[in-house]
All heavy atoms as an XYZ file, in Angstrom:
791
protein
N      98.405      9.700     13.585
C      97.469     10.796     13.849
C      96.295     10.171     14.698
O      95.848      9.102     14.421
C      96.960     11.317     12.555
C      97.986     12.048     11.714
S      97.473     12.346     10.072
C      97.904     10.731      9.389
N      95.897     10.970     15.653
C      94.794     10.493     16.504
C      93.486     11.051     16.047
O      93.384     12.271     15.770
C      95.074     10.998     17.955
C      94.137     10.523     19.008
C      94.161      9.009     19.142
C      94.431     11.168     20.368
N      92.491     10.159     15.917
C      91.216     10.544     15.489
C      90.119     10.099     16.493
O      90.350      9.064     17.162
C      90.869      9.844     14.108
C      91.688     10.393     13.006
C      92.841      9.759     12.654
C      91.333     11.481     12.305
C      93.630     10.190     11.607
C      92.113     11.940     11.260
C      93.215     11.286     10.908
N      89.028     10.826     16.580
C      87.845     10.334     17.185
C      86.914      9.959     16.080
O      86.685     10.742     15.188
C      87.187     11.425     18.110
C      86.003     10.844     18.899
C      85.176     11.875     19.529
N      84.128     12.258     18.592
C      83.549     13.471     18.484
N      83.973     14.395     19.276
N      82.700     13.661     17.569
N      86.471      8.714     16.122
C      85.583      8.210     15.099
C      84.175      7.965     15.591
O      83.988      7.378     16.672
C      86.202      6.893     14.471
C      87.546      6.979     13.961
C      88.043      5.565     13.573
C      87.663      7.867     12.751
N      83.211      8.451     14.798
C      81.767      8.219     15.133
C      81.197      7.396     13.992
O      81.582      7.573     12.828
C      81.053      9.515     15.231
C      81.616     10.436     16.332
O      82.177      9.907     17.290
O      81.463     11.687     16.181
N      80.259      6.501     14.312
C      79.694      5.607     13.294
C      78.132      5.687     13.342
O      77.581      5.756     14.450
C      80.073      4.133     13.590
C      81.539      3.932     13.653
C      82.256      4.157     14.828
C      82.216      3.522     12.537
C      83.624      3.979     14.846
C      83.635      3.272     12.604
C      84.280      3.541     13.782
N      77.565      5.756     12.198
C      76.097      5.787     12.055
C      75.684      4.896     10.818
O      76.224      5.112      9.764
C      75.528      7.147     11.885
O      76.016      8.009     12.928
C      73.995      7.165     11.896
N      74.750      3.955     11.037
C      74.186      3.259      9.901
C      72.886      3.948      9.608
O      71.995      4.037     10.450
C      73.971      1.762     10.216
C      73.484      1.082      8.944
C      73.266     -0.415      9.208
O      73.501     -0.931     10.275
N      72.828     -1.081      8.143
N      72.783      4.490      8.377
C      71.497      5.157      8.038
C      70.460      4.207      7.549
O      70.652      2.990      7.440
C      71.816      6.308      7.069
C      72.396      5.890      5.731
O      72.228      4.738      5.372
N      73.134      6.800      5.104
N      69.249      4.747      7.286
C      68.103      3.871      6.960
C      68.248      3.054      5.707
O      67.586      2.062      5.541
C      66.863      4.754      6.918
O      66.993      5.707      5.844
N      69.122      3.454      4.802
C      69.309      2.641      3.580
C      70.458      1.662      3.711
O      70.917      1.043      2.743
C      69.473      3.515      2.341
C      70.677      4.412      2.345
O      71.449      4.368      3.367
O      70.891      5.197      1.428
N      70.938      1.483      4.966
C      71.996      0.489      5.215
C      73.412      0.966      5.003
O      74.337      0.179      5.251
N      73.639      2.186      4.619
C      75.005      2.667      4.470
C      75.569      3.059      5.793
O      74.836      3.424      6.734
C      75.010      3.899      3.516
C      74.647      3.508      2.095
C      74.678      4.653      1.190
C      74.318      4.124     -0.221
N      73.887      5.233     -1.074
N      76.885      2.873      5.894
C      77.579      3.216      7.140
C      78.333      4.537      6.955
O      79.131      4.671      6.047
C      78.595      2.122      7.547
C      79.434      2.379      8.808
C      78.518      2.239      9.991
C      80.565      1.385      8.886
N      78.086      5.459      7.819
C      78.793      6.750      7.836
C      79.848      6.742      8.965
O      79.506      6.469     10.074
C      77.780      7.909      8.084
C      78.380      9.312      8.068
C      78.913      9.733      6.733
C      77.391     10.302      8.588
N      81.055      7.011      8.554
C      82.145      7.087      9.541
C      82.606      8.541      9.562
O      83.088      9.052      8.515
C      83.332      6.180      9.196
C      84.437      6.304     10.218
C      82.850      4.726      9.083
N      82.502      9.170     10.683
C      82.876     10.593     10.825
C      84.170     10.695     11.624
O      84.180     10.270     12.826
C      81.753     11.387     11.497
C      81.869     12.870     11.374
O      82.651     13.389     10.543
O      81.125     13.557     12.097
N      85.217     11.153     10.975
C      86.504     11.280     11.674
C      86.698     12.729     12.153
O      86.515     13.632     11.384
C      87.598     10.902     10.693
N      87.122     12.867     13.450
C      87.393     14.173     13.979
C      88.897     14.143     14.366
O      89.362     13.261     15.008
C      86.551     14.396     15.267
C      85.108     14.291     14.990
N      84.301     15.432     14.718
C      84.229     13.258     14.907
C      83.099     15.106     14.559
N      83.051     13.745     14.647
N      89.561     15.274     14.052
C      90.958     15.471     14.432
C      91.016     15.571     15.940
O      90.358     16.346     16.545
C      91.528     16.692     13.769
N      91.830     14.691     16.503
C      91.932     14.653     17.976
C      93.393     14.705     18.540
O      93.614     14.567     19.702
C      91.304     13.387     18.572
O      89.905     13.395     18.335
N      94.318     14.893     17.644
C      95.735     14.827     18.029
C      96.211     16.140     18.559
O      96.392     17.074     17.752
C      96.579     14.302     16.859
C      97.956     13.933     17.288
O      98.464     14.344     18.289
O      98.544     13.066     16.547
N      96.423     16.321     19.857
C      96.924     17.603     20.364
C      98.302     17.951     19.920
O      98.713     19.148     20.037
C      96.866     17.412     21.865
C      96.976     15.957     22.073
C      96.385     15.317     20.928
N      99.069     17.008     19.396
C     100.449     17.295     19.016
C     100.562     17.741     17.530
O     101.654     17.987     17.069
C     101.277     16.061     19.209
C     101.400     15.667     20.692
O     101.453     16.562     21.551
N     101.204     14.367     20.979
N      99.416     17.706     16.837
C      99.466     18.060     15.402
C      98.515     19.165     15.177
O      97.343     19.160     15.605
C      99.095     16.922     14.525
C     100.180     15.788     14.714
C     100.215     14.837     13.585
N     100.390     15.459     12.350
C     100.635     14.827     11.233
N     100.806     13.530     11.293
N     100.725     15.464     10.078
N      98.957     20.223     14.484
C      98.023     21.358     14.260
C      96.901     20.961     13.248
O      97.143     20.189     12.356
C      98.922     22.451     13.693
C     100.083     21.734     13.163
C     100.262     20.526     13.959
N      95.757     21.603     13.449
C      94.597     21.319     12.544
C      94.565     22.459     11.562
O      94.923     23.582     11.815
C      93.313     21.236     13.329
C      93.125     19.982     14.035
C      91.873     19.985     14.709
N      92.047     20.629     16.007
C      91.494     20.307     17.087
N      90.694     19.271     17.157
N      91.781     20.929     18.251
N      94.019     22.135     10.407
C      93.700     23.166      9.430
C      92.555     24.028      9.967
O      91.653     23.531     10.543
C      93.307     22.590      8.025
C      94.421     21.780      7.444
C      93.960     21.335      6.082
N      94.965     20.492      5.473
C      95.928     20.932      4.734
N      96.083     22.211      4.438
N      96.816     20.018      4.206
N      92.717     25.364      9.862
C      91.713     26.211     10.438
C      90.340     25.956      9.762
O      90.210     25.738      8.562
C      92.136     27.641     10.240
O      92.159     27.904      8.838
N      89.321     25.912     10.620
C      87.975     25.760     10.187
C      87.538     24.371      9.810
O      86.428     24.129      9.399
N      88.421     23.401      9.840
C      88.043     22.064      9.439
C      88.535     21.033     10.518
O      89.743     20.895     10.735
C      88.674     21.669      8.138
C      88.213     20.377      7.585
C      88.562     20.196      6.152
C      87.974     18.920      5.636
N      88.178     18.692      4.233
N      87.611     20.406     11.194
C      88.000     19.453     12.258
C      87.337     18.120     12.125
O      87.479     17.253     13.009
C      87.858     19.985     13.618
C      86.404     20.243     13.998
O      85.516     20.079     13.168
N      86.129     20.626     15.191
N      86.521     17.869     11.023
C      85.962     16.607     10.860
C      85.755     16.271      9.369
O      85.826     17.148      8.564
C      84.544     16.465     11.527
O      83.682     17.286     10.912
N      85.629     14.993      9.124
C      85.491     14.469      7.758
C      84.710     13.257      7.789
O      84.932     12.312      8.501
C      86.925     14.134      7.222
S      86.922     13.203      5.675
N      83.639     13.215      6.953
C      82.720     12.013      6.908
C      82.962     11.233      5.669
O      83.164     11.818      4.592
C      81.247     12.530      6.967
N      82.974      9.917      5.850
C      83.175      9.038      4.701
C      81.962      8.007      4.795
O      81.689      7.438      5.783
C      84.532      8.259      4.819
C      84.641      7.268      3.665
C      85.692      9.217      4.863
N      81.365      7.805      3.614
C      80.173      6.912      3.494
C      80.603      5.590      2.888
O      81.280      5.605      1.839
C      79.138      7.577      2.674
C      77.702      6.974      2.670
C      77.103      6.995      4.053
C      76.821      7.744      1.701
N      80.186      4.481      3.461
C      80.452      3.160      2.960
C      79.147      2.512      2.564
O      78.087      2.713      3.192
C      81.204      2.295      4.020
C      82.581      2.828      4.377
C      82.635      3.789      5.434
C      83.682      2.474      3.682
C      83.922      4.320      5.700
C      84.914      2.982      4.041
C      85.017      3.878      5.067
N      79.236      1.661      1.525
C      77.954      1.028      0.982
C      77.203      0.230      2.078
O      75.972      0.255      2.132
C      78.337      0.044     -0.128
N      77.969     -0.371      2.993
C      77.345     -1.063      4.144
C      78.410     -1.367      5.177
O      79.604     -1.233      4.918
C      76.597     -2.347      3.659
C      77.533     -3.331      2.972
O      78.560     -3.729      3.532
N      77.270     -3.632      1.685
N      77.983     -1.806      6.357
C      79.003     -2.069      7.408
C      80.031     -3.179      7.059
O      81.169     -3.082      7.467
C      78.124     -2.506      8.607
C      76.785     -1.834      8.422
C      76.624     -1.841      6.887
N      79.620     -4.146      6.247
C      80.514     -5.220      5.958
C      81.690     -4.692      5.064
O      82.872     -5.214      5.233
C      79.823     -6.378      5.185
C      80.699     -7.596      5.003
C      81.205     -8.145      6.321
O      80.463     -8.339      7.262
N      82.524     -8.380      6.388
N      81.447     -3.754      4.273
C      82.535     -3.143      3.438
C      83.584     -2.576      4.345
O      84.807     -2.794      4.207
C      81.963     -2.039      2.491
C      83.108     -1.285      1.892
C      81.092     -2.667      1.385
N      83.175     -1.838      5.366
C      84.156     -1.224      6.330
C      84.809     -2.276      7.110
O      86.028     -2.304      7.351
C      83.419     -0.254      7.269
C      84.377      0.525      8.120
C      85.140      1.498      7.587
C      84.487      0.233      9.444
C      86.090      2.240      8.371
C      85.354      0.922     10.257
C      86.154      1.921      9.707
N      84.097     -3.346      7.587
C      84.718     -4.488      8.297
C      85.765     -5.126      7.491
O      86.856     -5.420      8.002
C      83.658     -5.531      8.674
C      82.873     -5.231      9.840
C      82.089     -6.526     10.245
N      80.971     -6.170     11.001
C      79.732     -5.892     10.605
N      79.443     -6.008      9.347
N      78.772     -5.546     11.396
N      85.546     -5.385      6.171
C      86.586     -5.973      5.298
C      87.775     -5.063      5.258
O      88.921     -5.600      5.231
C      85.952     -6.181      3.915
C      84.870     -7.272      3.913
O      84.798     -8.085      4.906
O      84.134     -7.359      2.911
N      87.566     -3.759      5.170
C      88.695     -2.828      5.151
C      89.506     -2.856      6.380
O      90.725     -2.800      6.402
C      88.258     -1.437      4.746
C      87.585     -1.265      3.367
C      86.976      0.068      3.253
C      88.660     -1.534      2.293
N      88.830     -2.918      7.528
C      89.482     -2.989      8.849
C      90.356     -4.248      8.890
O      91.557     -4.235      9.342
C      88.495     -2.970     10.000
C      89.108     -3.382     11.310
C      87.758     -1.638     10.057
N      89.867     -5.369      8.410
C      90.634     -6.612      8.383
C      91.897     -6.482      7.551
O      92.927     -7.109      7.874
C      89.798     -7.777      7.876
C      88.609     -8.079      8.788
C      88.987     -8.626     10.163
O      90.049     -9.262     10.275
O      88.209     -8.495     11.078
N      91.845     -5.703      6.477
C      92.985     -5.532      5.547
C      93.957     -4.465      5.991
O      95.066     -4.405      5.420
C      92.507     -5.285      4.184
N      93.577     -3.629      6.947
C      94.353     -2.406      7.244
C      95.581     -2.642      8.148
O      96.276     -1.626      8.426
C      93.442     -1.340      7.881
N      95.815     -3.797      8.581
C      97.001     -4.112      9.400
C      97.021     -3.223     10.661
O      98.091     -2.698     11.032
C      98.268     -3.977      8.640
C      98.370     -4.926      7.428
C      99.605     -4.794      6.628
O     100.524     -4.050      7.017
O      99.678     -5.537      5.589
N      95.877     -3.122     11.291
C      95.795     -2.360     12.554
C      96.187     -3.270     13.714
O      96.175     -4.452     13.616
C      94.337     -1.950     12.750
C      93.715     -1.099     11.670
C      92.228     -1.028     11.910
C      94.323      0.289     11.655
N      96.620     -2.663     14.837
C      96.920     -3.470     16.004
C      95.627     -4.104     16.464
O      94.472     -3.651     16.122
C      97.568     -2.630     17.113
C      96.637     -1.597     17.717
O      95.762     -2.019     18.489
O      96.817     -0.391     17.417
N      95.772     -5.183     17.239
C      94.569     -5.933     17.655
C      93.547     -5.160     18.404
O      92.340     -5.319     18.148
N      93.948     -4.306     19.337
C      92.983     -3.543     20.079
C      92.225     -2.532     19.189
O      90.951     -2.463     19.291
C      93.673     -2.741     21.216
O      94.381     -3.658     22.048
C      92.704     -1.933     22.055
N      92.897     -1.818     18.335
C      92.185     -0.888     17.440
C      91.271     -1.584     16.509
O      90.123     -1.169     16.342
C      93.243     -0.089     16.612
O      94.151      0.580     17.564
C      92.566      0.942     15.676
N      91.732     -2.707     15.926
C      90.855     -3.496     15.012
C      89.584     -3.982     15.808
O      88.440     -3.763     15.294
C      91.620     -4.659     14.534
O      90.834     -5.431     13.642
N      89.804     -4.517     16.980
C      88.645     -5.036     17.756
C      87.630     -3.907     18.125
O      86.468     -4.042     17.946
C      89.099     -5.727     19.044
O      89.954     -6.788     18.678
C      87.962     -6.119     19.914
N      88.251     -2.758     18.550
C      87.374     -1.606     18.876
C      86.601     -1.067     17.657
O      85.387     -0.733     17.810
C      88.221     -0.512     19.495
C      88.747     -0.893     20.864
O      88.292     -1.819     21.542
N      89.761     -0.156     21.334
N      87.222     -0.959     16.525
C      86.537     -0.558     15.333
C      85.371     -1.518     14.968
O      84.325     -1.070     14.642
C      87.486     -0.404     14.159
C      88.358      0.765     14.129
C      89.427      0.677     13.076
C      87.656      2.104     14.028
N      85.704     -2.784     14.968
C      84.677     -3.777     14.585
C      83.519     -3.755     15.626
O      82.333     -3.856     15.213
C      85.302     -5.199     14.572
C      86.327     -5.339     13.396
C      87.001     -6.718     13.504
C      85.685     -5.151     12.035
N      83.810     -3.618     16.914
C      82.721     -3.463     17.906
C      81.898     -2.220     17.703
O      80.664     -2.303     17.807
C      83.320     -3.550     19.311
C      83.810     -4.876     19.722
C      84.536     -4.936     21.076
O      84.627     -3.833     21.750
O      84.906     -5.979     21.521
N      82.491     -1.148     17.387
C      81.770      0.117     17.173
C      80.838     -0.036     15.939
O      79.689      0.411     15.940
C      82.678      1.317     16.985
N      81.313     -0.664     14.929
C      80.511     -0.911     13.712
C      79.308     -1.804     14.033
O      78.196     -1.548     13.645
C      81.315     -1.509     12.560
C      80.436     -1.945     11.405
C      82.333     -0.529     12.100
N      79.521     -2.862     14.855
C      78.458     -3.710     15.341
C      77.388     -2.960     16.129
O      76.242     -3.177     15.917
N      77.827     -2.077     16.986
C      76.892     -1.270     17.764
C      76.080     -0.316     16.797
O      74.850     -0.273     16.920
C      77.535     -0.443     18.872
C      76.629      0.564     19.454
C      78.192     -1.346     19.874
N      76.759      0.346     15.901
C      76.017      1.191     14.895
C      75.040      0.382     14.054
O      73.901      0.850     13.803
C      77.054      1.886     13.990
N      75.405     -0.843     13.720
C      74.563     -1.725     12.932
C      73.319     -2.180     13.721
O      72.244     -2.281     13.207
C      75.371     -2.884     12.441
C      74.728     -3.690     11.343
C      75.654     -4.724     10.749
O      76.588     -5.156     11.477
O      75.423     -5.080      9.621
N      73.524     -2.383     15.036
C      72.395     -2.880     15.883
C      71.482     -1.787     16.253
O      70.380     -2.055     16.719
C      72.962     -3.649     17.064
O      73.550     -2.695     17.954
N      71.954     -0.562     16.121
C      71.107      0.613     16.502
C      71.090      1.661     15.393
O      71.666      2.721     15.470
C      71.681      1.243     17.749
C      71.772      0.342     18.926
C      72.449      1.031     20.119
O      72.612      2.233     20.251
N      72.882      0.224     21.093
N      70.490      1.219     14.255
C      70.489      2.154     13.050
C      69.974      3.555     13.444
O      69.054      3.674     14.259
C      69.596      1.478     12.065
C      69.522      0.044     12.495
C      69.754      0.046     14.011
N      70.545      4.551     12.764
C      70.149      5.970     12.933
C      70.643      6.589     14.283
O      70.405      7.731     14.548
C      68.625      6.152     12.780
C      68.110      5.706     11.412
C      68.510      6.541     10.236
O      68.746      7.811     10.442
O      68.633      6.050      9.125
N      71.236      5.742     15.145
C      71.761      6.235     16.415
C      73.276      6.295     16.337
O      73.926      5.277     16.181
C      71.319      5.356     17.620
O      69.937      5.269     17.645
C      71.851      5.933     18.930
N      73.884      7.459     16.430
C      75.326      7.537     16.269
C      76.050      6.772     17.452
O      75.630      6.847     18.595
C      75.671      9.025     16.383
C      74.369      9.720     16.038
C      73.235      8.786     16.522
N      77.055      6.027     17.057
C      77.975      5.433     18.007
C      79.211      6.280     18.004
O      79.883      6.365     16.979
C      78.312      3.965     17.543
O      77.090      3.251     17.432
C      79.233      3.322     18.520
N      79.467      6.924     19.150
C      80.527      7.943     19.103
C      81.745      7.600     19.932
O      81.648      6.781     20.810
C      79.945      9.283     19.442
S      79.681      9.512     21.184
N      82.719      8.374     19.711
C      83.831      8.611     20.576
C      84.877      7.510     20.654
O      85.518      7.342     21.714
C      83.340      9.005     21.991
S      82.117     10.298     21.985
N      85.071      6.792     19.620
C      86.120      5.769     19.542
C      87.431      6.536     19.185
O      87.508      7.169     18.123
C      85.839      4.685     18.550
C      86.991      3.733     18.327
C      87.202      2.852     19.557
C      86.673      2.840     17.102
N      88.420      6.424     20.049
C      89.707      7.112     19.730
C      90.557      6.064     19.013
O      90.713      4.916     19.464
C      90.405      7.544     21.050
C      89.706      8.595     21.805
C      89.882      9.931     21.136
O      90.840     10.220     20.460
N      88.917     10.808     21.353
N      91.231      6.483     17.900
C      92.082      5.538     17.200
C      93.264      6.313     16.613
O      93.112      7.381     16.069
C      91.290      4.888     16.061
N      94.445      5.745     16.810
C      95.684      6.258     16.201
C      95.783      5.536     14.881
O      95.962      4.374     14.818
C      96.871      5.928     17.136
C      98.116      6.491     16.647
C      98.329      7.941     16.869
O      97.773      8.493     17.836
O      99.056      8.545     16.047
N      95.754      6.328     13.796
C      95.827      5.754     12.436
C      96.893      6.418     11.627
O      96.997      7.671     11.646
C      94.448      5.958     11.722
C      93.300      5.258     12.410
C      92.002      5.720     11.737
C      93.381      3.751     12.398
N      97.673      5.664     10.913
C      98.711      6.209     10.054
C      98.113      6.547      8.682
O      96.974      6.105      8.339
C      99.789      5.142      9.865
O      99.322      4.052      9.100
N      98.889      7.227      7.877
C      98.452      7.510      6.525
C      98.139      6.239      5.737
O      97.172      6.124      5.021
C      99.500      8.296      5.786
C      99.099      8.846      4.442
C     100.043      9.788      3.842
O     100.927     10.348      4.564
O      99.996     10.029      2.614
N      98.999      5.212      5.847
C      98.720      3.932      5.167
C      97.425      3.298      5.634
O      96.727      2.715      4.812
C      99.918      3.013      5.381
N      97.187      3.322      6.921
C      95.982      2.712      7.447
C      94.719      3.459      6.979
O      93.695      2.884      6.632
C      96.046      2.641      8.940
C      97.083      1.640      9.486
C      97.363      1.776     10.928
O      97.242      2.856     11.511
N      97.788      0.659     11.498
N      94.802      4.802      6.954
C      93.680      5.604      6.450
C      93.457      5.246      4.967
O      92.312      5.160      4.510
C      93.980      7.065      6.587
C      93.927      7.614      7.988
C      94.483      9.062      7.969
C      92.512      7.591      8.519
N      94.555      5.016      4.212
C      94.392      4.622      2.842
C      93.650      3.263      2.712
O      92.685      3.136      1.896
C      95.766      4.516      2.198
C      95.736      4.284      0.685
O      94.787      4.808      0.023
O      96.599      3.616      0.178
N      94.061      2.267      3.492
C      93.369      0.996      3.516
C      91.903      1.077      3.878
O      91.089      0.418      3.277
C      94.026      0.062      4.555
C      95.128     -0.830      4.069
C      96.480     -0.549      4.486
C      94.933     -1.866      3.172
C      97.527     -1.348      4.061
C      95.966     -2.662      2.786
C      97.233     -2.386      3.243
O      98.326     -3.171      2.794
N      91.621      2.025      4.773
C      90.202      2.229      5.199
C      89.399      3.108      4.308
O      88.216      3.435      4.588
C      90.174      2.797      6.675
C      90.804      1.859      7.749
C      90.928      2.665      9.038
C      89.890      0.653      7.892
N      90.011      3.556      3.196
C      89.369      4.468      2.266
C      88.957      5.750      2.928
O      87.903      6.382      2.627
C      88.166      3.836      1.563
C      88.571      2.825      0.464
O      89.633      2.878     -0.004
N      87.661      1.925      0.204
N      89.799      6.176      3.841
C      89.499      7.392      4.599
C      90.587      8.442      4.390
O      90.881      9.269      5.264
C      89.334      7.062      6.126
C      88.121      6.247      6.366
S      87.853      5.890      8.121
C      87.509      7.561      8.695
N      91.265      8.428      3.251
C      92.312      9.430      2.920
C      91.843     10.853      3.136
O      92.689     11.736      3.574
C      92.857      9.181      1.545
C      93.831     10.264      1.057
C      93.566      7.809      1.466
N      90.560     11.247      2.826
C      90.217     12.646      3.063
C      90.428     13.082      4.524
O      90.571     14.286      4.768
C      88.681     12.640      2.744
C      88.536     11.539      1.712
C      89.522     10.480      2.193
N      90.450     12.190      5.455
C      90.740     12.532      6.856
C      92.089     13.113      7.023
O      92.361     13.845      8.080
C      90.502     11.340      7.831
N      93.038     12.803      6.129
C      94.341     13.407      6.226
C      94.333     14.932      6.099
O      95.198     15.612      6.662
C      95.246     12.879      5.128
C      95.702     11.410      5.258
C      96.434     11.003      3.943
C      96.643     11.264      6.452
N      93.318     15.451      5.448
C      93.200     16.868      5.294
C      92.908     17.621      6.570
O      92.999     18.823      6.664
C      92.136     17.194      4.213
C      92.449     16.804      2.858
C      93.759     17.447      2.366
O      93.974     18.665      2.589
O      94.649     16.704      1.799
N      92.529     16.829      7.647
C      92.247     17.459      8.931
C      93.531     17.970      9.593
O      93.480     18.746     10.523
C      91.538     16.436      9.845
C      90.196     15.947      9.342
C      89.670     14.883     10.327
C      89.202     17.048      9.116
N      94.685     17.484      9.126
C      95.951     17.872      9.661
C      96.777     18.519      8.607
O      96.655     18.231      7.434
C      96.683     16.634     10.188
C      96.055     16.029     11.408
C      95.301     14.847     11.254
C      96.159     16.602     12.648
C      94.660     14.261     12.392
C      95.568     15.999     13.760
C      94.821     14.880     13.581
O      94.221     14.318     14.709
N      97.628     19.400      9.027
C      98.587     20.059      8.087
C      99.634     19.074      7.613
O      99.924     18.148      8.312
C      99.238     21.287      8.753
C      98.297     22.352      9.090
C      99.061     23.591      9.531
N      98.054     24.593      9.804
C      98.153     25.558     10.639
N      99.174     25.659     11.382
N      97.176     26.379     10.841
N     100.122     19.371      6.512
C     101.242     18.567      5.903
C     102.522     18.638      6.736
O     102.787     19.585      7.394
C     101.576     18.976      4.500
C     100.337     18.828      3.632
O      99.467     17.945      3.980
O     100.229     19.455      2.641
């Protein structure tokens, strides 16, 4: 499944990852095209990325986007495209993003 991911580190240090359904080959559930997941801090998400068995480019891009969000708190870092499987979403604690697509 293809997602556009946006990252924001808020003032209390938490990292917000907003997943948007971007896969033109899969229908979206009506009225729902994004899902936000909050992480305790950027390092938590980095650790999950390392464990998620992503391809090298996707992993690198995710880690770089988190770094940008961390260096510019309160400013959204947007528009990272990532192809993620159900298992990878599970590793990333982003299972709610599955609801963006029909079964």
